[in-house]
N, C-alpha and C positions, 0 to 999 in steps of 0.2 A: 237436888232431886236424886242424883246418883248415890249420895250417901244414904238416903232413905232406902233406896233399893237394896244396897249392900247390907244394911242393918236388917231388913226383912229376910234376906237370904240367910244371914247368920243365925237369926232366930229359927228359921225353918230347919237349917242343918242341926242346930242344937236339939230341937224337938224330935227330929227323926233319929238322931244318935241316941237320945235318951230312951226313945221308944224301942228301938231295935236292939241296942247294945245293953241296955239296963237289965234285961231278963235273959241274956245269952249265957248259958252255962257250959258251952262247948269248950273242949280242950284240944290243943294241938301238941302232939308228942314228936320230938325230933330225936333220931338215933344217929350217933356218930362215933365209930370205933369203940363201941362198948359203953359209950356214954349215952345217957338218956336225959332229955330236957322236956319238961312239961310247961306249956304256956297256955294261958287262956286264949280263947279264940279272938277276943277283943284286942288283946295286946298284939297277937300275931298280925291281925289286919292293920293295926296302926303301924307296926314295924314294917310291914310289907309296903304300905303306902309311902312311908317315909323313905324307904330304900329306893323306891321308884323315883320319887322326887329328887332324891340325892343323885341318882344316876342321870336323870335328865339334866340337872344343873351341871354335872360334871361334863357331860357331852357338849352342852352349850358353851361352857367355859373353854373346852378344848377347841371347839370349832371357831370361837371368837379369837383364840390365840393363833390358830393356824391362818385365819383369814385376815389377820391384822395388816399385813403388807398390802393386800388387795384393797382393803378399805381405806388405807392411807392414800393409795394411788387414786382411788375414786374421789376422795375428799380433795386432793390437790387438783384433780381435773374439774371438779365442781367449782372450786375457787377460781380457776382460770376462766371457766365459762361465765361465772358471775362477773368477773372483772371485764370480760369482753362485752357482756351485755351492758355493764355500767359505762364502758367507754363509748358504746354505740349511743346510749341515751345522752351522754355528754355531747357527742357530736351533733345530735339532733337539737339539743338546747342551744348550743353555740351557733348552729346554722340559723335557727329561727331568731336568734338574738343579733344576727348580722355580724358576728365575729367569725368571719369565714376562714381566716388563717388558723384559728384554734379549732374550728370545726374539722378542717382537713386533717390536722394532726391527731385529733381524737378518733376520726374515722380510720386513719392509718394504724393507730394503736389498737383499735378494735379488730382490724384485719390481722395484725400480728398475733394478738391473743387468740383469735379464732384458729390460726394455724397450729397453735400449741395446745388447744383444748380438743381432746378427742370427741367430745360430745357435739361440738359445733363444726367439725371439719367437713361433715357431710351436708351441712345446712347451706344449700346453694343460695337461698333467698337472703340469708343474713349477709353472705359475702357480697351479693349483688347490690343490696341496699346500702351497705357500707361503701362500696365503690361508687355508687351513685351520689352519696353524700359528699365524698371526696371530689368527684367530678363537678358536682353542683357548686361546691366552694371554689374550685378553680375557675369555673365559669364566671362567678361573681367577681373574682379577682382578675378577670381578663387574661388568664393564662391559658390560651387556647391550645397550644401544643400538648401540654400535660393533661388538660381536660380531655382532649381527644384520645390520648393514651388510656386514661382511666375509663373512659366510656367504651373504648374497644375491648378492654378487659371485662367490663360488665356484660357486654353483648356476647362475649365468647364463653360465658360461664356454662360449664357442662350441666345438662339436665336430662333426666330420663325421658324417653319418648312418651307422649301422652299425659305427662304430669301437668298439673295446673301451672300457669306461668303469669300470674298477675304482676310480678316484679319485672318480667321481661317486657310486658306491655308498658309499664311505667318507664323503663329505660328508653324505649323507642319514642314515647311521647315527649320525654324530656329532651331527647336528642333532636326531635323535630322542633321543639320550642327554642332550643339553643341555636339551631340552624336559622330559624327566623330572626333571632336576635343578631345573628351574623349576616343577615340579608342574603342567605343562601337558600333560595326557594327550591331548587332541584334536590338538594340534600334533605330538606324537610319533607318533600313529597315522597322521596325514597323511603324515609323512615316510616312515614304514615302508611305507605303501601305495604310495608312488611307486617303491619298489625293484622291479627286474625279478624274475621268478619264481625264478630260480636264487639270487639274493642273498637273497630273502625267506625261503628255506628254510634259511639258515645258522643255526647254533646261536645266535650272538650276536643276530641279528635276531629269532629266536623268544624269546630272553630279554627283549629290549626290548619286544616285543609283550606278553609276559606281564606285565611291570611296568606297561605303559601300560593294559592291560585291567583290572588290579586297581586302579590309581589312578583309572581312569575308571568304576569300579563296574560292570564287565561280567564278572561271575564265570563265565558260561558260556563266553565267548570265552577268558577266562583259563584255564579248565579244559581247553579244546581245545589251547591253546598248551602248557600243562604236560604234557599227554599226548604231544604231539609231541616235547617235550624229553626226556621219559622214554624214548620209543622211540629217540631219538638218544643215550641214555645220558649226558645232560647232568647228571643227578643220580645219587646213589647210590640203590639200590632202596628203602632205608628212608626217605630224604628225599623221594623221588618219591611214595611211597605216602602219607606224611603230608601232602604238599602237595596231592595230588589230593583227599584226603578233606576237607582244609580248604576248598579251593575249591568242592567239591560242597556242603559245608555252607553256605558263603556264598551260593551260588546258591539253595539251598532256603530260606534265611532271607529272601530277597528276594521270594518269592511271597506273594500276598495273598488268593487264593481257590483253591478246589479245581480249577477248570478250568485255571488257570495252573499249578498244581502238576502236574497230569497232563501238560500239554504239556511242561513242563520235564523230567519223568521220561522221556518218550518221546525227548527230545533228548539225554539222557545216553548216553554210550558204553556198549555192552554190558558192558565190563569194570567200569564204575562200578556198573551195576545188579547185578553179581555180587558186589560188595564188601559184606560184612555191615555194616560201619560206615556206609557211605553209605546203605544200605537202611534201617537202623535210624533214621538221622537223618531220612530221608524219611518214614518211618512216624510218627515223633514229630511232624513238621510236619503231617502229614495229621490226626493226632489234634487238634492245636491248631486246625485248620480244621474240626473236627467231621466228619471223613471216616474214621471208625473202620473201616468195612468195607474201604475202600481200603488202609488201613494193614495190616490183617490179610492182605489179598490179597498185598501185597508181601512180608510176612514169612513166608508159608506155605512157599515153596520152601526156606527156610533151616531151618525146623522139620522138614521132611521129610528133610533130610540133616544133622541136627544133629551126628551123629558125625563128619562130615567137617570140621567147623569147629574152630578152635582154642578154647581156653577163653576167651580174651579176646573172640573173636567171639560165642561163646555168651552171654557176659554182656551184651553190647550188644543182641543180638537179644532176650534175655529181658527186659531193661529196656524195650525198645520194646513188647514184647507186654503188659507190665504196664499201660502207658498205653492200649493198644488193646483191653483186655478188655471194656469196656462193649459189650453186644450180641453177644458172641461166641456162635457157633452150636454145636450138638451135633456138627457134623462135625469139630470140633477135638478132641473128647474122646479118640479113639484115639491121635492123635499126642502129645497131652499125657501120656497114660498111659505111652506108650512112652518119652517123654523123661524123666519122673520116675523110671522104673525104671532107665534107663541112666545117669542123672546125678544120682542121689539125694545124692551127696556135694558137689554144686555148689549153693551157696545161691541163686545168681541164678536158675537153672532151677527150683529148688524154689519160690522166691517167685512166679515167673511162673505156674507151674502152680497154686499155691495160690490166687492171685488169680482165675485163670480158673475154677477149681472153685467158688469163692465166688460168682462172677458167675452160674454155672449152678445155684446154690443146692444144691450138693453139700456140705452143711455138715460132715459127718464127715471126708471126705477133705481139705477145705479147711482145717479147724482144725489138723490135725496138721502140714500143710505150712507153714501160716502161722506157727505157733509155732516151728517149726524155722527159718524164715527170719528171724523177728523176733529170735531169739537169736543169729543168726550175726554175729559182729563184723566179718567181712570185707566185708559188704554195704554199699553207700552208705547214708548216713543217710536219704536220701529214700525208698529202697526199704523200709528197716526201719520207718520211720514209717507208710508205707502199709500194711504188714503188721499193725502194732499197731492202726491205726485200723479195719482190716477185722475184726480180732478183737474190737474193741470193738463194732462194728456187729452181729456175730454174737451177742455176749453180750447185747446189748439185745434182739435178737429172741427170745432164750430167757428174757428177764426177769431176767438176772443183772446188776443195776445195779452191784453192788460190783465184779464182774469187769470190767465195761465201764469203770468209773472207773479201775481199776488199769491197764487197757490204754491209756486216754487219757493217764494220767499217764506211762507208759513212753514213749509217742509224743512227748509234750511235752518229755521229758528228753533226746531225741536231738538233737544239734547238726546 
């Protein structure tokens, strides 16, 4: 296509020249020290254009000759820059190929070539990334002292205030990840705390904070991180729910008195307090701390809407209520009656209501429900043993020692 355009331009110039110069009868007369020279105007124009072109060519040749040393220097600098870039690419290839010794050497060669290449000396990101490659290779080689030295150099790289710093964020995230590999949770949290707000909200940063908080035995902080990750859909719904319940349980196991338990419960996210599994775990912990009324208070909203819960949730709530029955008040009786009428086919609910009736000394109602729960094979052994022992206690109150001995024997035979 370009050749066609040039051919058209050549024909155009030829036509214009033939039209303009063909009928030009002008003369140009030159006088020089008594000499006179007559030239046609066409020839004079051609000579003038030729002289201009020759002058331009001469100036360009002189400029090229004068600038030859500078261009040679630029060429050498370009070659060094290309060599540095090639060494950096080699370091990346070796690192991802798990040849960490070679990767470190290639990264060091890239740094050396960068120091000799004027075009790369001001490139802070190139230097920082090469240092991170070297540090990452040393981490893989388990050379922690030299890794820490390389990482310190990377974190101290000078940068203009206000300039973008994605490489700096990468350095701190890698440092946090390596600290977690070293089981150094405080160091990981320190590196993550140094991230700017935008980088700190990234999914990978939240994952690292979650790991560091769990490693540092900070379950409440880990629970907060896990909830943020769940909102960002970093886990599947099932995994997120299981993780949140596990972390809430770890936090509850860490309390040692009722006041601390209440404070922790108030710090939980509303979604955690609405989770039947978490509430049941909190109620059981309250029972262990002799706060039975507190436990029943937390369980009451779930018993008021028992029909809205899944069967699994009803089972954990019922198991928690069994532990919290000592001292249960008469205000619970209507909701217990409603529950046993609606879920008489679920042994866990039956066992919980039976234990509550026995606590209120409603022996007739309690015996039938406890016998039903004790004979249910699907109940956990702990719940069935409690039912048999309660039946034994009822039998002793009625003076039926043989029946009490049989109930104790049944309880002892449950694994």
